[in-house]
Structures are given as structure tokens and as C-alpha cells.
N, C-alpha and C positions, 0 to 999 in steps of 0.2 A: 600857527599856534594852537596846540592841543588844549581845548577847555578840560579843566578837571571835573570829573564826575561828581554830581551833587550826592551828599551822604545825609540821609535822614537823621533829623537830631533824635537822640533816645533819650526821653525824661522820665524819670520816676516820680510819681507824685503819691509821697506816704504820710498823709496827715493823721491828726486825731480828730475827734469831733470837737464841737463848739458847744460847751455844756448849756443845756436848755434851750438850744437854738438849732444847730445841725448835727445829723449823725456823721462819722468819719466818711461813709459813702458819699453823702451829699457833700461834704467838704471837697472830696477828690474830684467830683463831678464839676464843681464850679470852679475849681482850678483849672481843669482841663478845658473849659469853655474859654477861659482867659488865655491860655497858651494857644489855643488853635486860632484864636483872632489875629495871632502874630506870626506862628508857624502852622499853617493849615495841616502840612503834611508830617507833623511831628509824629515820632512812634511813641506812644504814651502807654505806660505802665502804671495803672492805678492800683494802689495798694492801701486801701483804707485800714488803720490801724487801731486796736482798742486797748485800753490800759487797765481793765478790769471794771470800769465805770460804766456809765450809761451806754447802752446798746452792745455790750459784751455777749449777752446769751444768744441775741439775734444774729450778730456778725459770725460768731462760732458755729452756729445752726448753719447758716448759709455755707460757711467754708467746710463744714464737715457732713453734708448731707443730712442733717437732723431736721428739727423741727421745734418750734414753740408749742408750750403746753400752758394754757390760760388757767391761772389760779386767783383766786380772791383771798386775800390776805391782810393781816393787821398792819397798817400803814404806821409811819413814824410818829404820828400824832395819836394812834391809838384807833384811829377810824378805819374800817374796811376799804381797801383799795384793790383796783384791777391790777394783777401782777402777772408774772409768768416765769417759767424757768425753760431751760431747752433740754432736749433729749438729742445727742448726737449718733450719727450712723457709724459704721466702721467695725472691725473685728475688736475681740476682746471684751471685758465687762462691760455692761451698759452703762454709759458715761451721761451724768447731767451737768448742766451749767447753772448754777444759781448767781444771779447777779444782783448783789445787794442793793445797788442803786434803784432796782425796779421795785423795792418794796420798802426801802428805807433811805433813799438818796435825798439830797436837799432839794431837788425840784419837787418832791412830794410834800414838804414842808411849806405852808403858806408864809409869806412874809411876816405877818403878824403873830405867828406861833414858832418862830425861829429861836426856840430856847433849849439847847442842846442838853439841859439839866433834865429836861421832862421827854425827849424823844427817845424811841426805844427802837432796838433790833429784833423785837419779837417777831415780827414777819418773815425775818431771815430764817430763823428756827423753822417757821410754818413751811417756807418754801422747801427746806431740807427734808422736813418730815414727808411733804408732798413727793418729792424726788425719790425717796425710799419706798413709798407706796406704789410708783410707778415701776418699780424694780431696779433701781440705780444701784450699784454697787461701787461706783467710782463717781464722786461728786467734786467737781471743781466749783470753788466760790470765788467770784471776782469782786475785789474791794476797790472802790473808788466812787468819788461824788457823794459821800455819805452826809446824810443830814443828822448823825448821832453822835453820841461820846458815852456810851453806856457800857464800853469794854466787852460787849458781846453778851451781857447779863440777860438781856432780853431774850436773845436767841438761844441761851442755856435753858431759860425758863420755859420756853415753847418745846424745847427738846426733852422736857421732864425733870431738869433739875429745880430743886428747892433753895431759892435763896431767902435766908431769914434774918432778922435782927436779933437783938439780945433778949428780947421777950419771945422768941419763937415765932414772929408773925413774918408773913411772907412780904418780902420787900417790894415797895412800889415800883413801877418801871420808871426807867430813866437814870442817867448819870448822876443826877442831882441826890439820889438815895444811897450811893453807893458807900458813903462814909458811914452809914449805919449799919452795914452789912456785918454779920457774926459768924455765919455758917452756911457752907454750902452742902445739900445733901444730894450726891449722884444717884441714890438707890433707884430713882424714878425716870434715869434717862433711857431713851429709846435703846434698847439691846441691839438694834440692828447697827448702831454706829460703831460698835466693836468689829463689824464684819464688813464695814464700809471704808474704802480709803477715801479720805478729804483732803483736798489739795487746796490751800489758800493762796492765790494769785496776788501778791502784795507788793507795794512799794518797800523795799528793805531798808530804805531811810526812815521809814516812820517807827518810832519806839513808843512804848506805853507811857513810861515814866521819866523823871528827870527834867532837865532844864530844855530839852529838845522833846520833851513828852508831848503826846498827840493832842492834849488838852489846851497846851500852851501854844503849840504851833497853829491849830486849827480851830479851836475853840471861838476866838473872836469872829472868824469868817461864818460860823454857824450861828452867831447871834449872841455869844456869852459876854458879858461884863468881867472886866478885871476881877472882881469879887467871885463870880460865879467861874472863871477859868480857874481860881485856886481851889474852889469847893471841888470842882471836877478833877483836878490833879490829886486832890487828896483822896478822894473816892476811887480812883483808878489805882492809887498805890494800895489802898485797902483792898480792893479786889484782887489784885496780884498777890498778896501776902495769903488770903483766905483761899483763894483757888489752889495756889501751891500747897497749902497745908492740907485742904480737904478733898479736893478733887483729883489735880494731876497725878498723884501718887498712885491712884485706883484706876487711872484710864489707860494705862501704858503708853502714854505719851513719852516722846524723849524729854530728858532732862534739860529744857531749856530754860533761862532766866525770863519768866513772863514780863518783868519789868523793863528791861533792856535789850531782848533778843531782837535781831532784825525782822521788822515786819510786825511786831507784836502791836503796834500802835496803828495798824491799818483800820480805816474805816471807823476812827473812833474807838479803837482799841478792839475791835471784833476779832482781829488776828489772834489777840491773847486768849479770849474767851474760847475760840475754836481751837487752839492749840493745847488748851487744858483738857480737852475731851479727844486728843490724838490726832487732830489736824495738823498736817507739815505746812509750814510757812515757806512758800518759794517765792524768788525773785518773779515778778509777774511777767516779763518778757520772756523768760526761760519757758513759760507755761504757753502763754497767749501766741506767740509767734512760731510756736512748733507748727511744722507743716507749710509754713509760708515761703520757705527759701528766701528769707529776705536778704541775706547777705549777698547773694549771688545775685538777685534781681537789682540790688543796688549797684553793685559792682558793674553791671553791664550796661549802666546808665551813664550819659555824658553829663548828666546834670539831675540832682535832686531837688524837690520842692516838698517842705513839710510845712504844717500848720497845727496851730492851737488858739484856743481863745483868748490866753492871757500869757505874755512872754515877760517873766521876771526872774526874782532870785530862786523861784521854786523850780524853774524849767530844769535847771542843771541837776536837780535831786530827784531822778528818776522818770522825768516827763517824756513823752514820745518824741518830740523834735530832739532831745539831747540824745536819745538812744538811737534814733536814726542817723544823726550827725556823726555820733562816735563809729557806726558802722560803716557809713559813707567814707568817713575820713579815713579808715584803715585801707580803703581801696582807692584812696586819692581822687574821689568824687566830689566836687563842689556841691554845697548846700545852701539853699535859701529857706528862711523861714518866714511865713507869713502870720501875722498875729492880730487878733481883735484887738486888742490893747497892749501897749508895751509899758511895763512898770520898772521900779528900781531893781537893778541887779541883772536887768536883760543882758548886759554887754558880758556877763560871764559866760554865755552860750558860746563865745567865740573860742574858749578854752576847750570845749568838746568837738570842735570841728565845724561849727557853723561858719559860713563866710559871709553871709549878709543876712539881714532881718529888716522887716518892714511891717508897720500896722496897716490895715486896710481900711480904716475910717477915713473917708474923704473930709470931714468936717466934725465939730461937735454936735451932739445930737443926745436925745434921750435912750436909755438902755432898751425900750421897747422897740423904737424905732431901728436902732443897731441890729436887735435880734431879729426882727421881721425882714430885713433888706440884707441880712449876712451874706447870702449866696450872691446877690447882685455885687455886693461890695468886694467879696472874694474874686470874682470873675474879673472885675474893673481893675483891683489892685495887682492881680497877677498879669493883666495885659500891660500895666505900667510899667512892672519890673522887667517884664520879657523886652518890652521897647527900648528900656534903658540898657539892657544887656546887648540887644542888636546894635545899639548905637556905639556901644563900647568896642564891640566886635569890629565895626567898620573903622573906629578910630585907631585901634592896636596897631595896624602897619604904619600909620602916619608916626606914632609915637616912637615905633622902632626905626624910623628911617634916621 
């Protein structure tokens, strides 16, 4: 009897990072450790993915032969922070990547200061100006993991716009002041913006205003009370009206509805503020996955493992596991999601092509311990999942008999 030739298992590992814990690259490496404990000779294709949030600039610099440029800028609570942007290699105009999370992310807001009415995107504007100073004529702004809800007002101030109240006084920073906004004067905007292509990589599900407006959806996660959520919502409504009246008509920006157009709510409304000065709001994966050949790499795999920090009702609204599952499902490749936590609505991911999902934590523990040991827990959870799959494979012929 002739023995069948052994075929190496091809497994694609395409996770996001775990916020405030592991980069996407480290998540992929931890999963690979777990796979190899069960299938030592597996053919692994590690594809760490970013969604515009933490780690985006570094990941795109590595992928595009670029480099990180260190910058000290204004952090979300108004204090200087060590930040950076990336300059990419390759032909064409010099391209920079500004990662808003690197200067205005939630991880930079101390827990006791998580008041989105006070935090600012001023540092994002400073990074854009630094990129312009470096000669960039194409700037990609990655949105995600924000700790702000100021509609990009701070970024506009850093870029030279004046935002004033009815007395002509400069508006204080933070979304909590936006309901006092009376006028935006664009005359001081950096003139280089008009000669620069601004591309905002954002989640198109996030809009600025309305029942699903960004303050109502994400404000509580950033520390806002119910009353503060309503104040922020009213402020963002006011910002959209004033920007449309005073700024958008002179910027050459496309005539989009700053209140409800896809992506206007990105990063606490940063998308709307940048759109008002001519930025294009693009679905983040159309921009961030360019050059990765992701569809072909997933299609070549026998099996795909993806991961994120929290699997819940938000996952299907543009998170990485949903995007990976949708693309893998189109090629008939099964998908497993590993998650730090599983919350309400997690079951919805089956509708986008996820075949199975599992939490990685082995027991109740503090958040600090979970973060400190997340790579260990990922490797162990992957090993458990792979052993269960191996058992199922051995049982399948018996079930068919």
C-alpha cells in the first residue's frame, strides 16, 4: 500500500495589534509560536495588519523601505510628548505617514485625565506641519485608537486656522468648547496644504453627527459621562455647521456633508476637520493594505488565523478580523479569530466569514496582568485551538464512516 505524501499545512496569520499591549507583529509572532508547538513544519505566512491606529507609521515604514522621524509635539492633554511620523521610500512624491494615535491616542491620556471634552488633536496638526517641513507632498493620516473628540479643531489650530467664539476670542482646546464656536478664519492656514495631497485612512462606518455620531458611540469609552456626551455631540454639530460655512468653500475640498459622510467621525471627528481643508477620506483598508497582496496570500492558505484585543459588536463595523474574514471567505478559506476578550455581539462575526472564535485568557485576572502576559496567553490559546483542530481532523473519518 502506497503511503500518501505528506503536504505541509499553509497557514496565514493576519492579526491586528492589541491596544496598549502588543503590536500586530508581536501578535503574529506569538500565534506562530503556538502553531509550531502542534505543527512544527507548518508553512506560516505572517501578515501583521494595521488599521490606522497604534503602530501604523512604523508598520508602513518597514513595509515601504522608509524611516521614522522623531518629533516632540503637543499630546492630547496639552503636555509635550515624544512622537513621530514616517517618511516612506519608493518613487513618486515624498510620502509621509502621520499616525494620530502617536500624538493624540487614548494610550497617551492618563486614566485620571480621560475627559474627551478637554483632550486635543493639536499635536496631529504639528506632525502634519513637521511632515511638510520634511518635504512631504503626500501625507497619509492614519486614524484610530484616539483619545480625543474635538472634531479635528486642535489640528486645524496647529495648522494656522483661528477658531473663535462670539467675542472674537480664540477657542480653548478640546471638544467641550466647540458649542461656543462662532467663526473659523482660514487665512492663516499653512499655504503648503493647498499643494499637498492629504489622504485620511479611516473607518467609513464612523460619522461625525447623528444617532450614530462619534461622540455617542465612542465618547463613553474615552471617559465621557452621559451629560458630556450630549455636550460633545452638540459641539460637533456646531463645528460641522461653522466649517461648512466658513472654511470648506475656500479650501477646494469636495462638497461632502461634514456631519454624515463616511469617515467624518474618524478619531473623534478628526476626519471632518481634515476634510474641511481638502483631505480625502478613504476606507482605511483601501489605503493601508495597498502593496500587501493580501487577497492572494489568504487564498493560498489552507487556514487563516486573525486576532484582536476585543471581539464584540464593533468588530463587524470595519475591524481587522472582519476584513480578513470577508476576504478569506471569498476564497473559501476557513478563519479562526483569537481575542483578548469576547463581548456582546461577538457572534455577529459569523456573518462576515468567521468560522470560529475564542478568548485567550485562561482565567479571570487584572487588566495589568492580562496585558503583561498577552503574548504568552496568545501562544497558549493558539496551541489549544490547533490541538482541538487536530483532534477534529482525526475524528472526521470516523464520523463519515
